[in-house]
N, CA, C and O of each residue as an XYZ file, in Angstrom:
644
protein
N      74.473    179.692     73.601
C      73.535    179.319     74.628
C      74.014    178.061     75.344
O      73.953    177.987     76.571
N      74.493    177.067     74.585
C      74.974    175.823     75.176
C      76.154    176.088     76.084
O      76.242    175.520     77.173
N      77.070    176.951     75.644
C      78.244    177.278     76.440
C      77.809    177.920     77.746
O      78.346    177.582     78.801
N      76.878    178.810     77.704
C      76.417    179.468     78.918
C      75.796    178.455     79.864
O      75.959    178.555     81.080
N      75.084    177.481     79.312
C      74.446    176.459     80.129
C      75.488    175.626     80.869
O      75.345    175.371     82.065
N      76.541    175.200     80.159
C      77.567    174.359     80.773
C      78.649    175.169     81.476
O      79.459    174.612     82.217
N      78.668    176.442     81.255
C      79.756    177.253     81.760
C      79.562    177.775     83.165
O      80.323    178.643     83.592
N      78.582    177.289     83.904
C      78.425    177.796     85.273
C      79.673    177.495     86.077
O      80.334    176.478     85.866
N      79.982    178.372     86.983
C      81.246    178.264     87.711
C      81.130    177.501     89.027
O      82.155    177.162     89.618
N      79.952    177.226     89.495
C      79.811    176.562     90.801
C      80.219    175.108     90.728
O      80.258    174.528     89.643
N      80.529    174.500     91.886
C      80.952    173.105     91.928
C      79.786    172.166     91.650
O      79.995    171.084     91.102
N      78.583    172.543     92.008
C      77.447    171.688     91.741
C      77.093    171.688     90.272
O      76.311    170.853     89.817
N      77.652    172.604     89.539
C      77.398    172.806     88.122
C      75.924    172.594     87.804
O      75.068    173.163     88.482
N      75.611    171.810     86.816
C      74.221    171.688     86.385
C      73.725    170.287     86.720
O      74.404    169.301     86.433
N      72.536    170.196     87.331
C      71.959    168.912     87.697
C      70.585    168.780     87.082
O      69.826    169.745     87.001
N      70.284    167.598     86.658
C      68.949    167.251     86.216
C      68.567    165.993     86.957
O      69.299    165.551     87.842
N      67.445    165.411     86.617
C      67.017    164.196     87.304
C      67.973    163.033     86.995
O      68.293    162.239     87.879
N      68.426    162.937     85.739
C      69.272    161.814     85.333
C      70.669    162.220     84.876
O      71.534    161.359     84.709
N      70.902    163.493     84.674
C      72.188    163.979     84.179
C      72.794    164.962     85.157
O      72.087    165.726     85.815
N      74.134    164.931     85.244
C      74.860    165.901     86.057
C      76.098    166.327     85.300
O      76.858    165.481     84.828
N      76.311    167.617     85.178
C      77.559    168.106     84.629
C      78.505    168.205     85.820
O      78.382    169.100     86.656
N      79.456    167.265     85.881
C      80.362    167.178     87.025
C      81.445    168.242     86.965
O      81.856    168.769     88.000
N      81.909    168.561     85.771
C      82.972    169.543     85.622
C      82.985    170.010     84.174
O      82.513    169.311     83.277
N      83.524    171.186     83.963
C      83.682    171.661     82.592
C      84.981    172.440     82.499
O      85.482    172.980     83.485
N      85.503    172.479     81.302
C      86.779    173.142     81.073
C      86.675    173.972     79.802
O      86.385    173.444     78.728
N      86.911    175.259     79.925
C      86.904    176.170     78.795
C      88.202    175.933     78.018
O      89.291    176.023     78.586
N      88.087    175.632     76.726
C      89.291    175.343     75.931
C      89.500    176.318     74.783
O      90.503    176.230     74.075
N      88.590    177.225     74.592
C      88.749    178.206     73.523
C      87.454    178.969     73.328
O      86.445    178.693     73.977
N      87.501    179.919     72.436
C      86.319    180.732     72.202
C      85.137    179.849     71.800
O      85.190    179.131     70.801
N      84.098    179.916     72.580
C      82.880    179.134     72.362
C      83.139    177.635     72.338
O      82.425    176.900     71.655
N      84.147    177.167     73.070
C      84.459    175.736     73.111
C      84.714    175.306     74.548
O      85.518    175.910     75.259
N      84.022    174.261     74.960
C      84.156    173.744     76.310
C      84.153    172.221     76.255
O      83.530    171.613     75.386
N      84.859    171.629     77.197
C      84.783    170.187     77.386
C      84.068    169.985     78.708
O      84.419    170.608     79.710
N      83.065    169.117     78.713
C      82.296    168.883     79.922
C      82.359    167.406     80.291
O      82.386    166.531     79.426
N      82.383    167.152     81.588
C      82.315    165.797     82.112
C      80.898    165.615     82.635
O      80.493    166.259     83.603
N      80.153    164.737     81.986
C      78.743    164.541     82.299
C      78.545    163.147     82.876
O      79.036    162.160     82.329
N      77.815    163.079     83.993
C      77.484    161.793     84.587
C      76.050    161.455     84.217
O      75.147    162.279     84.365
N      75.851    160.234     83.736
C      74.513    159.760     83.402
C      74.444    158.282     83.735
O      75.191    157.472     83.187
N      73.547    157.945     84.631
C      73.373    156.531     84.988
C      74.620    155.888     85.548
O      74.858    154.705     85.305
N      75.415    156.621     86.285
C      76.623    156.070     86.892
C      77.810    155.975     85.949
O      78.875    155.506     86.350
N      77.654    156.403     84.723
C      78.756    156.412     83.759
C      79.145    157.850     83.487
O      78.331    158.758     83.653
N      80.383    158.063     83.071
C      80.894    159.402     82.836
C      81.241    159.563     81.362
O      81.896    158.714     80.758
N      80.785    160.670     80.807
C      80.992    160.945     79.386
C      81.731    162.266     79.242
O      81.440    163.237     79.940
N      82.675    162.286     78.342
C      83.397    163.501     78.016
C      82.744    164.074     76.768
O      82.674    163.412     75.732
N      82.268    165.310     76.875
C      81.489    165.913     75.808
C      82.158    167.201     75.361
O      82.527    168.031     76.192
N      82.315    167.372     74.066
C      82.832    168.615     73.504
C      81.648    169.492     73.126
O      80.722    169.050     72.446
N      81.692    170.725     73.572
C      80.586    171.633     73.307
C      81.134    172.827     72.542
O      82.077    173.483     72.985
N      80.536    173.102     71.395
C      80.913    174.268     70.592
C      79.671    175.129     70.417
O      78.601    174.809     70.936
N      79.818    176.183     69.706
C      78.754    177.164     69.555
C      77.422    176.538     69.168
O      76.410    176.809     69.814
N      77.396    175.718     68.143
C      76.143    175.146     67.651
C      76.126    173.615     67.706
O      75.243    172.996     67.113
N      77.083    172.991     68.404
C      77.158    171.531     68.376
C      77.637    170.971     69.704
O      78.382    171.613     70.444
N      77.189    169.757     69.981
C      77.671    168.981     71.120
C      78.093    167.634     70.550
O      77.359    167.014     69.781
N      79.297    167.187     70.942
C      79.805    165.926     70.402
C      80.378    165.088     71.529
O      81.106    165.590     72.386
N      80.042    163.804     71.519
C      80.592    162.864     72.482
C      82.044    162.593     72.115
O      82.333    162.134     71.010
N      82.957    162.876     73.039
C      84.380    162.627     72.788
C      84.775    161.234     73.251
O      85.691    160.622     72.701
N      84.077    160.739     74.267
C      84.379    159.404     74.763
C      83.842    159.229     76.165
O      83.158    160.099     76.705
N      84.165    158.097     76.736
C      83.767    157.822     78.107
C      85.013    157.799     78.978
O      86.107    157.459     78.526
N      84.821    158.165     80.227
C      85.913    158.096     81.197
C      85.541    156.997     82.184
O      84.452    157.016     82.758
N      86.423    156.060     82.378
C      86.168    154.980     83.317
C      86.219    155.517     84.747
O      86.917    156.488     85.039
N      85.476    154.872     85.613
C      85.404    155.300     87.014
C      86.794    155.299     87.664
O      87.105    156.205     88.437
N      87.623    154.312     87.368
C      88.958    154.253     87.978
C      89.841    155.412     87.524
O      90.625    155.931     88.318
N      89.729    155.829     86.258
C      90.489    156.989     85.788
C      90.032    158.260     86.495
O      90.847    159.099     86.879
N      88.722    158.390     86.660
C      88.173    159.562     87.325
C      88.562    159.563     88.797
O      88.905    160.613     89.342
N      88.514    158.413     89.444
C      88.898    158.307     90.852
C      90.358    158.686     91.046
O      90.709    159.350     92.021
N      91.208    158.263     90.115
C      92.631    158.595     90.183
C      92.828    160.098     90.120
O      93.602    160.656     90.898
N      92.137    160.756     89.204
C      92.237    162.218     89.105
C      91.759    162.892     90.380
O      92.393    163.829     90.867
N      90.646    162.420     90.921
C      90.092    163.022     92.137
C      91.007    162.792     93.332
O      91.181    163.694     94.151
N      91.596    161.604     93.449
C      92.463    161.319     94.596
C      93.741    162.150     94.539
O      94.217    162.624     95.570
N      94.298    162.331     93.346
C      95.498    163.160     93.215
C      95.202    164.601     93.579
O      96.005    165.267     94.232
N      94.050    165.074     93.154
C      93.681    166.458     93.419
C      93.417    166.658     94.913
O      93.834    167.662     95.491
N      92.722    165.698     95.537
C      92.355    165.822     96.947
C      93.518    165.632     97.890
O      93.555    166.258     98.949
N      94.488    164.771     97.533
C      95.598    164.471     98.432
C      96.725    165.486     98.328
O      97.671    165.454     99.115
N      96.628    166.365     97.381
C      97.713    167.326     97.182
C      98.857    166.702     96.412
O      99.871    167.354     96.165
N      98.698    165.415     96.021
C      99.738    164.717     95.269
C      99.874    165.256     93.854
O     100.905    165.061     93.210
N      98.865    165.915     93.378
C      98.936    166.464     92.040
C      98.243    167.816     92.057
O      97.466    168.100     92.969
N      98.502    168.622     91.099
C      97.825    169.911     91.054
C      96.808    169.904     89.934
O      96.744    168.969     89.136
N      96.035    170.934     89.889
C      94.975    171.027     88.891
C      95.543    170.961     87.478
O      94.921    170.399     86.577
N      96.721    171.536     87.292
C      97.335    171.553     85.960
C      97.628    170.127     85.484
O      97.374    169.787     84.329
N      98.169    169.289     86.392
C      98.468    167.918     85.983
C      97.181    167.132     85.764
O      97.125    166.274     84.882
N      96.153    167.410     86.547
C      94.869    166.731     86.355
C      94.274    167.106     85.014
O      93.775    166.246     84.288
N      94.323    168.380     84.683
C      93.809    168.837     83.394
C      94.629    168.216     82.271
O      94.082    167.814     81.244
N      95.938    168.140     82.468
C      96.805    167.542     81.464
C      96.419    166.078     81.223
O      96.358    165.631     80.078
N      96.162    165.343     82.294
C      95.755    163.943     82.153
C      94.396    163.845     81.469
O      94.171    162.986     80.617
N      93.506    164.735     81.857
C      92.189    164.749     81.244
C      92.303    165.050     79.751
O      91.630    164.419     78.935
N      93.141    165.997     79.400
C      93.322    166.354     77.991
C      93.964    165.203     77.214
O      93.640    164.988     76.046
N      94.874    164.461     77.858
C      95.457    163.312     77.159
C      94.384    162.255     76.918
O      94.414    161.565     75.900
N      93.430    162.122     77.856
C      92.311    161.211     77.630
C      91.469    161.698     76.465
O      91.023    160.903     75.637
N      91.250    163.012     76.402
C      90.476    163.584     75.299
C      91.173    163.292     73.979
O      90.527    162.888     73.012
N      92.488    163.492     73.928
C      93.239    163.228     72.699
C      93.134    161.765     72.312
O      93.018    161.428     71.133
N      93.177    160.890     73.326
C      93.063    159.463     73.058
C      91.719    159.169     72.391
O      91.647    158.394     71.438
N      90.656    159.794     72.899
C      89.334    159.557     72.329
C      89.183    160.207     70.964
O      88.590    159.623     70.057
N      89.715    161.406     70.815
C      89.563    162.085     69.526
C      90.440    161.431     68.461
O      90.135    161.514     67.271
N      91.529    160.779     68.880
C      92.392    160.081     67.923
C      91.922    158.654     67.667
O      92.460    157.972     66.795
N      90.925    158.197     68.420
C      90.477    156.811     68.292
C      90.063    156.450     66.870
O      90.457    155.385     66.394
N      89.281    157.289     66.155
C      88.922    156.896     64.782
C      90.149    156.724     63.883
O      90.199    155.801     63.070
N      91.128    157.601     64.027
C      92.349    157.500     63.218
C      93.131    156.240     63.599
O      93.648    155.538     62.730
N      93.213    155.959     64.902
C      93.911    154.750     65.357
C      93.204    153.503     64.828
O      93.849    152.529     64.440
N      91.873    153.545     64.819
C      91.102    152.419     64.287
C      91.390    152.242     62.803
O      91.573    151.116     62.340
N      91.434    153.333     62.054
C      91.749    153.244     60.620
C      93.143    152.651     60.412
O      93.346    151.818     59.528
N      94.104    153.090     61.236
C      95.465    152.557     61.112
C      95.485    151.058     61.411
O      96.117    150.281     60.697
N      94.782    150.663     62.481
C      94.749    149.247     62.849
C      94.088    148.417     61.750
O      94.539    147.313     61.445
N      93.011    148.954     61.153
C      92.348    148.245     60.065
C      93.276    148.119     58.863
O      93.310    147.076     58.210
N      94.028    149.178     58.569
C      94.962    149.143     57.445
C      96.042    148.093     57.686
O      96.389    147.332     56.784
N      96.570    148.057     58.909
C      97.594    147.064     59.258
C      97.003    145.667     59.132
O      97.637    144.762     58.589
N      95.791    145.498     59.634
C      95.124    144.199     59.560
C      94.919    143.771     58.112
O      95.179    142.620     57.762
N      94.451    144.701     57.260
C      94.255    144.385     55.852
C      95.574    144.006     55.195
O      95.628    143.076     54.390
N      96.644    144.729     55.540
C      97.965    144.443     54.970
C      98.443    143.056     55.414
O      99.011    142.312     54.615
N      98.212    142.706     56.693
C      98.611    141.387     57.180
C      97.837    140.289     56.457
O      98.407    139.261     56.090
N      96.537    140.506     56.252
C      95.714    139.530     55.534
C      96.219    139.399     54.096
O      96.321    138.293     53.566
N      96.536    140.548     53.462
C      97.036    140.518     52.086
C      98.354    139.752     52.008
O      98.547    138.926     51.117
N      99.273    140.035     52.959
C     100.568    139.343     52.969
C     100.379    137.842     53.162
O     101.047    137.031     52.521
N      99.455    137.486     54.057
C      99.195    136.067     54.293
C      98.645    135.404     53.036
O      99.032    134.286     52.693
N      97.736    136.102     52.349
C      97.166    135.566     51.111
C      98.255    135.407     50.048
O      98.308    134.391     49.354
N      99.122    136.415     49.925
C     100.225    136.345     48.958
C     101.144    135.189     49.314
O     101.594    134.452     48.437
N     101.421    135.031     50.604
C     102.284    133.949     51.051
C     101.653    132.589     50.733
O     102.321    131.681     50.239
N     100.340    132.467     51.029
C      99.654    131.208     50.723
C      99.648    130.949     49.229
O      99.816    129.813     48.786
N      99.452    132.015     48.448
C      99.448    131.877     46.991
C     100.818    131.426     46.506
O     100.926    130.568     45.629
N     101.869    132.014     47.087
C     103.231    131.637     46.692
C     103.493    130.182     47.055
O     104.071    129.441     46.260
N     103.072    129.767     48.247
C     103.258    128.382     48.670
C     102.471    127.468     47.741
O     102.956    126.414     47.329
N     101.249    127.884     47.416
C     100.408    127.097     46.521
C     101.046    126.987     45.137
O     101.085    125.901     44.559
N     101.544    128.099     44.601
C     102.197    128.077     43.287
C     103.424    127.179     43.315
O     103.681    126.442     42.363
N     104.188    127.240     44.412
C     105.382    126.410     44.541
C     104.992    124.936     44.594
O     105.658    124.094     43.992
N     103.912    124.622     45.314
C     103.451    123.238     45.399
C     103.004    122.750     44.014
O     103.303    121.617     43.638
N     102.300    123.583     43.262
C     101.863    123.233     41.912
C     103.078    123.021     41.010
O     103.116    122.077     40.220
N     104.076    123.909     41.133
C     105.285    123.771     40.321
C     106.011    122.464     40.639
O     106.438    121.754     39.728
N     106.152    122.144     41.932
C     106.836    120.902     42.317
C     106.078    119.681     41.803
O     106.684    118.716     41.337
N     104.748    119.730     41.893
C     103.939    118.611     41.402
C     104.121    118.452     39.894
O     104.200    117.329     39.395
N     104.187    119.563     39.168
C     104.406    119.506     37.716
C     105.769    118.899     37.394
O     105.896    118.110     36.458
N     106.786    119.266     38.169
C     108.140    118.711     37.959
C     108.124    117.212     38.228
O     108.710    116.440     37.469
N     107.452    116.789     39.312
C     107.360    115.355     39.631
C     106.636    114.590     38.511
O     107.063    113.513     38.095
N     105.534    115.177     38.040
C     104.757    114.532     36.979
C     105.603    114.398     35.713
O     105.586    113.359     35.054
N     106.336    115.451     35.382
C     107.200    115.419     34.198
C     108.287    114.360     34.347
O     108.618    113.656     33.393
N     108.841    114.255     35.568
C     109.881    113.252     35.802
C     109.316    111.839     35.640
O     109.975    110.963     35.079
N     108.092    111.622     36.132
C     107.466    110.307     35.978
C     107.190    110.008     34.514
O     107.406    108.887     34.054
N     106.707    111.018     33.774
C     106.450    110.818     32.347
C     107.738    110.505     31.608
O     107.754    109.652     30.720
N     108.830    111.195     31.969
C     110.128    110.912     31.342
C     110.564    109.481     31.640
O     111.081    108.788     30.765
N     110.350    109.040     32.892
C     110.727    107.682     33.276
C     109.894    106.661     32.495
O     110.415    105.647     32.029
N     108.596    106.941     32.357
C     107.719    106.047     31.587
C     108.159    106.015     30.130
O     108.187    104.951     29.511
N     108.504    107.180     29.578
C     108.984    107.230     28.181
C     110.248    106.387     28.009
O     110.383    105.652     27.031
N     111.186    106.502     28.982
C     112.427    105.711     28.902
C     112.116    104.211     28.991
O     112.727    103.402     28.292
N     111.167    103.851     29.851
C     110.795    102.442     29.992
C     110.159    101.926     28.698
O     110.460    100.825     28.236
N     109.267    102.753     28.122
C     108.625    102.366     26.867
C     109.675    102.200     25.752
O     109.609    101.262     24.958
N     110.626    103.115     25.712
C     111.686    103.048     24.717
C     112.507    101.782     24.908
O     112.863    101.107     23.942
N     112.806    101.466     26.177
C     113.580    100.270     26.482
C     112.809     99.015     26.060
O     113.388     98.072     25.522
N     111.498     99.016     26.312
C     110.661     97.869     25.930
C     110.651     97.716     24.410
O     110.778     96.606     23.892
N     110.499     98.839     23.695
C     110.482     98.807     22.225
C     111.815     98.289     21.679
O     111.848     97.517     20.721
N     112.915     98.727     22.306
C     114.236     98.266     21.870
C     114.364     96.764     22.079
O     114.889     96.067     21.211
N     113.894     96.253     23.215
C     113.965     94.818     23.505
C     113.119     94.024     22.516
O     113.533     92.985     22.002
N     111.900     94.557     22.263
C     111.037     93.883     21.292
C     111.731     93.819     19.932
O     111.685     92.801     19.242
N     112.370     94.920     19.566
C     113.087     94.971     18.287
C     114.210     93.952     18.248
O     114.385     93.269     17.239
N     114.973     93.834     19.323
C     116.066     92.855     19.364
C     115.520     91.435     19.314
O     116.091     90.568     18.652
N     114.404     91.196     20.018
C     113.814     89.860     20.023
C     113.295     89.496     18.626
O     113.423     88.350     18.196
N     112.713     90.468     17.922
C     112.220     90.227     16.571
C     113.382     89.890     15.634
O     113.283     88.984     14.806
N     114.481     90.631     15.776
C     115.648     90.377     14.940
C     116.189     88.981     15.202
O     116.592     88.268     14.283
N     116.189     88.612     16.463
C     116.709     87.308     16.860
C     115.804     86.231     16.304
O     116.278     85.227     15.772
N     114.453     86.445     16.429
C     113.498     85.496     15.913
C     113.594     85.430     14.377
O     113.506     84.341     13.809
N     113.768     86.538     13.718
C     113.883     86.583     12.267
C     115.155     85.863     11.821
O     115.136     85.175     10.800
N     116.218     85.998     12.532
C     117.484     85.353     12.179
C     117.409     83.854     12.387
O     118.089     83.131     11.660
N     116.634     83.336     13.323
C     116.523     81.933     13.575
C     115.609     81.275     12.536
O     115.801     80.103     12.213
N     114.628     81.998     12.014
C     113.686     81.433     11.053
C     114.380     81.170      9.713
O     113.969     80.269      8.983
N     115.353     81.885      9.398
C     115.970     81.702      8.098
C     116.823     80.511      8.115
O     117.440     80.179      7.103
């Protein structure tokens, strides 16, 4: 029933008070793509036997480009349909592209976190090495002081006798 509604062949296609089916394209058995205008915006809608799905929006400049090519003879209907179908593919691939972009973003965040962790671990390691070096220096100084005290005691003990 939906296909029959959108499948009219006239140029005026289907009009309502707020909606207009500007164009439709049969793409397979019980499957049509329709260009619907609502409130000055254009929507690409996929229509199947029991379902209607929004495929995306078409910007006015993209639509104007298609219309100007068709009207000027600069392009033929086949190239216009091809461009329209590439727009459809862009919209239908959008969720997958979004998932890919999110995955890349998550990977970049993970790499940055790993990098920060590595830098942090390296800073902690360097601080531990510095602290150990200072403790070693203090130990050597303490040892030197103890040795001096020992020599002074021996000297004092030798003078008392």
